[in-house]
Backbone bond lengths (Angstrom), bond angles and torsions (degrees), N, CA, C in turn:
res aa  C-N    CA-C-N  psi(-1)  N-CA   C-N-CA  omega(-1)  CA-C   N-CA-C  phi
1 M - - - 1.455 - - 1.523 108.00 -
2 K 1.307 114.93 138.81 1.454 121.03 -178.77 1.530 110.42 -79.20
3 Y 1.328 116.15 140.25 1.458 124.30 178.82 1.523 108.18 -71.22
4 K 1.349 115.85 103.28 1.466 120.85 -174.74 1.522 111.44 -121.56
5 K 1.322 115.24 147.11 1.459 122.74 -179.42 1.536 111.36 -59.51
6 E 1.335 117.46 -39.64 1.467 121.64 -178.18 1.531 111.09 -63.63
7 I 1.323 116.42 -41.07 1.467 120.99 179.95 1.525 110.14 -68.51
8 I 1.322 116.09 -41.53 1.462 121.24 179.21 1.532 110.08 -61.50
9 E 1.321 116.24 -40.78 1.470 120.56 179.77 1.529 111.31 -65.12
10 I 1.321 118.13 -38.39 1.469 121.69 177.33 1.527 109.70 -62.69
11 I 1.330 116.59 -43.95 1.471 121.37 179.74 1.529 109.90 -65.09
12 R 1.334 117.23 -44.34 1.464 121.22 179.33 1.533 110.27 -59.18
13 A 1.320 116.84 -48.36 1.464 121.19 -178.97 1.530 111.13 -62.84
14 S 1.312 117.25 -39.67 1.471 121.42 -179.60 1.519 111.81 -65.25
15 I 1.328 116.60 -45.34 1.463 120.67 -179.26 1.530 110.44 -69.19
16 T 1.330 117.01 -38.98 1.465 121.03 176.80 1.526 110.38 -61.08
17 A 1.318 116.99 -34.71 1.471 122.02 179.35 1.529 112.24 -77.54
18 G 1.350 117.07 -6.51 1.459 120.16 176.81 1.513 115.13 99.94
19 E 1.315 117.18 8.89 1.463 119.02 178.58 1.520 110.33 -75.00
20 T 1.322 115.42 157.25 1.463 121.51 176.71 1.525 109.12 -73.71
21 Y 1.335 115.60 166.43 1.469 119.38 176.39 1.531 109.77 -57.22
22 K 1.333 116.43 -43.80 1.464 120.55 -178.54 1.527 110.57 -60.34
23 Q 1.321 116.94 -45.65 1.469 119.77 178.53 1.526 110.50 -62.25
24 A 1.337 116.47 -40.38 1.464 120.98 -177.98 1.528 111.74 -65.85
25 Y 1.339 117.81 -49.68 1.471 117.87 -177.82 1.520 111.93 -72.09
26 T 1.338 117.45 -28.29 1.467 119.92 175.82 1.524 109.58 -67.81
27 R 1.344 116.44 -44.59 1.466 120.94 178.37 1.536 110.57 -60.65
28 A 1.333 115.69 -36.60 1.465 120.43 -178.68 1.527 112.63 -78.89
29 G 1.338 116.42 -11.98 1.460 119.82 177.32 1.518 114.44 82.26
30 I 1.343 116.41 26.47 1.466 118.57 176.63 1.524 109.12 -119.91
31 T 1.303 116.05 166.11 1.460 120.92 -178.78 1.531 110.59 -87.78
32 E 1.311 114.74 166.51 1.463 120.59 177.51 1.524 110.47 -61.13
33 S 1.319 116.70 -43.50 1.465 119.72 -178.64 1.533 111.36 -63.70
34 T 1.336 117.20 -37.88 1.469 120.59 177.27 1.523 109.96 -64.93
35 F 1.307 116.53 -43.34 1.464 121.36 179.32 1.532 110.20 -57.10
36 H 1.334 116.84 -50.91 1.465 121.00 -178.66 1.531 111.43 -68.60
37 E 1.304 117.53 -34.37 1.474 121.18 176.87 1.535 109.31 -62.34
38 W 1.334 116.65 -45.25 1.466 120.72 179.56 1.529 111.01 -64.04
39 R 1.327 116.61 -38.81 1.480 119.66 178.13 1.525 110.77 -61.68
40 N 1.319 117.23 -39.68 1.463 121.27 -178.18 1.532 112.40 -79.29
41 K 1.316 116.60 -32.87 1.463 121.92 -173.44 1.533 113.34 -89.09
42 H 1.326 117.30 -28.59 1.471 121.84 -174.39 1.536 109.32 -121.03
43 P 1.333 117.95 100.67 1.465 120.74 -178.78 1.538 113.13 -58.58
44 E 1.324 116.82 -33.03 1.470 119.94 179.19 1.533 111.12 -67.30
45 F 1.327 117.30 -30.32 1.466 121.97 177.06 1.529 109.33 -69.79
46 A 1.330 116.54 -45.86 1.470 121.06 178.17 1.529 110.05 -61.47
47 E 1.325 117.29 -40.57 1.472 121.81 178.76 1.532 110.59 -66.11
48 M 1.329 116.49 -40.36 1.468 120.87 178.66 1.532 110.24 -61.14
49 I 1.324 117.73 -38.80 1.466 121.80 178.61 1.524 109.82 -64.40
50 K 1.339 117.22 -45.15 1.465 120.59 178.13 1.523 111.29 -60.42
51 E 1.315 116.98 -43.30 1.464 121.65 179.90 1.538 111.03 -65.07
52 A 1.326 116.49 -40.79 1.463 120.54 178.82 1.529 110.58 -64.37
53 E 1.326 117.03 -40.70 1.466 120.92 177.78 1.531 110.82 -64.81
54 E 1.325 117.00 -41.25 1.463 121.05 178.88 1.528 110.95 -66.48
55 T 1.324 116.84 -40.08 1.468 120.68 177.18 1.524 110.11 -61.06
56 H 1.322 116.56 -43.08 1.467 120.86 178.03 1.529 110.52 -63.35
57 R 1.322 116.78 -45.65 1.468 121.23 -179.56 1.530 110.84 -59.90
58 L 1.331 117.40 -45.97 1.463 121.08 179.67 1.521 112.00 -64.40
59 S 1.322 116.37 -36.80 1.457 120.92 177.80 1.524 110.64 -63.67
60 K 1.323 117.06 -45.63 1.474 121.57 179.48 1.525 110.44 -66.56
61 Q 1.330 116.82 -38.72 1.458 120.43 178.18 1.525 109.97 -62.18
62 S 1.316 116.83 -43.91 1.459 121.51 -179.98 1.530 110.62 -63.73
63 E 1.315 117.51 -44.63 1.472 121.48 178.24 1.526 110.76 -60.33
64 T 1.326 116.28 -40.80 1.457 121.07 -179.53 1.524 110.72 -67.26
65 E 1.329 116.44 -41.93 1.465 119.98 178.17 1.525 111.04 -60.38
66 V 1.322 116.78 -42.36 1.465 120.91 178.60 1.529 109.74 -63.79
67 S 1.316 117.28 -42.47 1.468 121.46 -179.73 1.529 111.74 -64.93
68 V 1.331 116.63 -41.81 1.462 120.05 179.32 1.527 109.56 -64.68
69 H 1.321 117.10 -42.88 1.469 120.72 179.04 1.537 110.68 -62.36
70 K 1.305 115.44 -43.42 1.468 120.64 179.35 1.534 110.35 -61.15
71 A 1.326 116.38 -44.14 1.464 120.69 178.86 1.527 110.64 -66.65
72 A 1.335 117.46 -38.09 1.463 121.44 -179.12 1.526 111.42 -64.38
73 C 1.315 117.23 -36.96 1.466 121.98 -176.26 1.521 113.36 -91.02
74 G 1.317 117.24 -19.03 1.460 121.21 -173.53 1.521 109.01 85.28
75 Y 1.304 116.06 157.02 1.465 119.61 -178.58 1.522 110.22 -160.61
76 E 1.320 114.32 168.53 1.465 121.08 175.28 1.520 109.03 -118.71
77 F 1.309 114.32 150.59 1.452 121.11 -178.60 1.526 107.93 -138.25
78 T 1.313 116.77 133.28 1.459 120.32 178.22 1.525 108.78 -96.91
79 E 1.313 114.69 117.28 1.455 121.20 179.06 1.527 107.45 -97.13
80 V 1.327 115.96 132.63 1.465 120.60 179.39 1.522 108.19 -114.98
81 R 1.338 115.23 122.19 1.466 120.43 177.40 1.527 106.89 -109.20
82 T 1.312 115.35 124.06 1.459 120.42 -176.40 1.519 109.76 -115.71
83 E 1.328 115.52 131.90 1.468 120.83 175.76 1.525 107.90 -109.92
84 Y 1.322 115.52 140.55 1.461 121.03 -176.83 1.520 110.90 -117.77
85 G 1.292 114.33 152.36 1.454 122.08 173.47 1.525 107.40 -130.42
86 V 1.307 115.84 -175.34 1.463 120.98 179.87 1.518 108.34 -107.49
87 G 1.340 114.88 126.66 1.457 120.55 179.63 1.515 112.03 -78.82
88 A 1.322 116.38 178.09 1.466 122.81 -178.23 1.524 112.22 -59.63
89 N 1.319 116.50 -33.88 1.467 119.58 -178.69 1.532 112.67 -91.54
90 G 1.344 116.65 8.72 1.463 120.42 178.12 1.520 113.54 88.14
91 Q 1.311 117.08 -3.38 1.457 121.12 179.52 1.533 110.10 -84.89
92 P 1.331 117.17 149.62 1.467 118.96 178.63 1.536 111.38 -69.01
93 I 1.336 114.99 140.59 1.463 120.19 175.77 1.528 108.71 -131.42
94 I 1.310 116.16 151.54 1.463 120.70 178.52 1.517 108.28 -76.96
95 T 1.339 115.69 124.04 1.465 120.26 179.16 1.529 111.52 -102.78
96 K 1.328 116.35 -26.36 1.457 119.44 -178.20 1.525 109.02 -157.42
97 Q 1.327 115.45 141.38 1.455 120.23 176.49 1.529 107.87 -136.71
98 V 1.335 115.68 123.14 1.464 120.90 -178.14 1.523 108.11 -117.82
99 K 1.343 115.39 125.70 1.458 120.56 176.82 1.519 108.32 -104.96
100 T 1.328 115.17 131.49 1.457 121.60 178.82 1.521 108.13 -126.32
101 V 1.336 116.05 126.42 1.458 119.97 176.53 1.522 107.49 -90.04
102 K 1.328 115.80 120.62 1.456 121.19 179.88 1.523 108.17 -106.00
103 H 1.325 115.43 133.88 1.457 121.14 -179.28 1.528 109.47 -106.94
104 F 1.320 115.48 129.12 1.456 121.52 176.36 1.528 106.76 -112.01
105 P 1.335 118.01 112.84 1.468 120.56 -176.36 1.528 111.41 -68.60
106 P 1.335 116.62 163.37 1.465 119.77 177.64 1.524 111.41 -57.09
107 N 1.313 115.21 143.52 1.454 122.20 179.98 1.535 107.92 -103.75
108 V 1.318 116.93 115.74 1.463 121.69 -175.34 1.525 111.54 -63.00
109 Q 1.319 117.88 -40.50 1.478 119.98 -179.86 1.530 110.93 -63.95
110 A 1.326 117.19 -39.68 1.464 120.21 178.07 1.524 110.12 -66.08
111 A 1.332 116.95 -40.40 1.466 120.67 178.16 1.524 110.18 -63.23
112 K 1.314 116.58 -43.01 1.470 121.68 178.99 1.525 110.15 -60.72
113 M 1.324 116.80 -46.79 1.457 120.45 179.85 1.526 111.14 -61.87
114 E 1.330 116.39 -42.84 1.456 120.16 -178.83 1.528 110.72 -64.37
115 L 1.326 117.55 -45.99 1.465 120.98 179.65 1.528 111.94 -63.06
116 L 1.316 115.95 -42.13 1.464 119.66 179.53 1.528 111.75 -63.08
117 N 1.312 116.78 -33.55 1.461 119.80 -179.65 1.522 113.10 -85.30
118 L 1.325 117.46 -31.80 1.464 120.37 -179.42 1.521 112.64 -77.54
119 A 1.318 117.53 -39.77 1.463 121.03 -176.08 1.529 110.42 -139.37
120 P 1.331 117.63 68.92 1.465 119.58 -177.11 1.526 112.77 -61.79
121 E 1.341 117.15 -28.46 1.462 119.13 179.36 1.527 111.71 -67.55
122 K 1.318 117.35 -28.16 1.455 121.33 179.58 1.530 111.66 -89.21
123 W 1.318 115.69 -43.88 1.464 121.11 -174.80 1.513 111.37 -101.89
124 G 1.287 116.79 8.44 1.435 133.76 -167.05 1.493 124.70 -30.69
125 N 1.254 122.20 8.68 1.457 119.30 178.16 1.511 110.12 -86.48
126 S 1.297 114.48 158.32 1.456 120.42 178.10 1.526 109.18 -63.89
127 P 1.354 117.12 144.22 1.469 118.83 176.81 1.527 112.22 -60.00
128 M 1.328 116.80 -19.11 1.456 120.06 -178.74 1.533 111.19 -90.23
129 D 1.330 116.82 -5.21 1.458 122.19 -176.77 1.522 110.01 -82.93
130 D 1.328 117.01 137.32 1.463 121.01 176.97 1.522 111.34 -74.49
131 N 1.330 116.63 -18.98 1.454 121.64 -176.41 1.528 108.51 -91.70
132 F 1.319 117.10 85.67 1.469 122.65 -175.98 1.516 109.62 -95.76
133 A 1.309 116.70 121.55 1.465 123.42 176.97 1.523 111.54 54.62
134 G 1.323 116.82 38.85 1.448 120.14 175.92 1.518 114.65 79.41
135 V 1.305 118.30 5.38 1.457 121.61 -179.38 1.516 108.12 -114.52
136 R 1.307 116.04 123.25 1.457 120.13 178.68 1.514 107.93 -109.67
137 V 1.304 116.30 130.97 1.453 121.64 -179.36 1.525 108.01 -111.93
138 E 1.325 115.74 125.31 1.453 120.76 176.52 1.517 108.16 -125.59
139 V 1.303 116.83 139.48 1.460 121.60 177.70 1.519 107.14 -100.98
140 V 1.330 115.69 122.01 1.463 121.54 179.73 1.518 107.02 -117.26
141 T 1.304 115.77 126.88 1.465 119.25 178.47 1.523 108.67 -108.67
142 A 1.320 116.11 143.80 1.463 121.54 179.32 1.519 108.85 -75.70
143 Q 1.307 114.47 144.71 1.456 120.35 178.65 1.529 108.64 -79.52
144 P 1.323 118.75 133.77 1.468 120.22 178.64 1.524 111.01 -57.32
145 A 1.344 117.55 147.94 1.463 124.04 -176.99 1.526 112.01 -55.81
146 Q 1.311 118.92 -40.50 1.464 122.67 -178.17 1.526 110.03 -61.20
147 D 1.340 117.16 -42.19 1.455 120.72 179.28 1.519 111.09 -65.60
148 K 1.346 117.39 -34.57 1.463 121.49 179.40 1.528 110.09 -63.54
149 E 1.329 116.37 -42.07 1.464 120.60 179.57 1.522 110.96 -63.33
150 Q 1.310 117.32 -41.49 1.458 121.08 179.08 1.525 110.26 -64.47
151 D 1.345 116.81 -39.56 1.455 120.80 178.97 1.529 110.41 -63.19
152 K 1.355 117.71 -39.89 1.463 121.88 179.33 1.523 110.06 -63.42
153 E 1.325 116.55 -42.10 1.464 120.94 179.78 1.518 110.89 -61.92
154 Q 1.314 116.86 -38.96 1.456 120.61 -179.27 1.527 111.53 -72.34
155 E 1.328 116.72 -28.30 1.463 120.82 179.94 1.527 111.87 -73.42
156 Q 1.361 118.36 -29.83 1.471 120.99 -178.52 1.517 109.28 -69.55
157 P 1.339 116.16 136.03 1.476 118.07 -179.65 1.528 110.64 -66.67
158 A 1.283 115.46 146.07 1.468 120.50 179.28 1.527 108.32 -71.26
159 Q 1.327 117.55 136.74 1.467 121.36 179.08 1.505 108.97 -87.69
160 S 1.329 114.63 133.51 1.453 118.01 -178.38 1.535 110.11 -91.29
161 N 1.291 116.96 152.18 1.468 122.69 178.86 1.517 108.34 -96.39
162 K 1.296 118.75 89.01 1.455 121.87 177.84 1.470 111.02 -105.13
């Protein structure tokens, strides 16, 4: 297969979109061996692949950052449920449409992750640390009354039979 600009552009677009090498060269209509031959023979082709992968990575990172921020702050989503019937001509028609606003409250873990990544010098503890921003949370449970009585009995010295 001849090294053509159109084929290279198809591969670039495929990799930028997150497709695998196999998906990219198949979409472009070339074989695996041709793909690898071009990578080894044409440095600009190998560089284009690296750039396409980096563009994809940055795009996914940006999408994830937006999602984490959205989860950290909470958000609303309008869900639309549509019911269909059959019209006079046999074609589907909308018979009912119900919109429901769903509220997703702020997610504390997402907020913690975002703060730790945005300002580590301020929020600087490890995400795995229980001591977040100088606040330590401990859960203490009360001992059941029956267990307390048993503990008292064990604390009393045993009386000897002299």
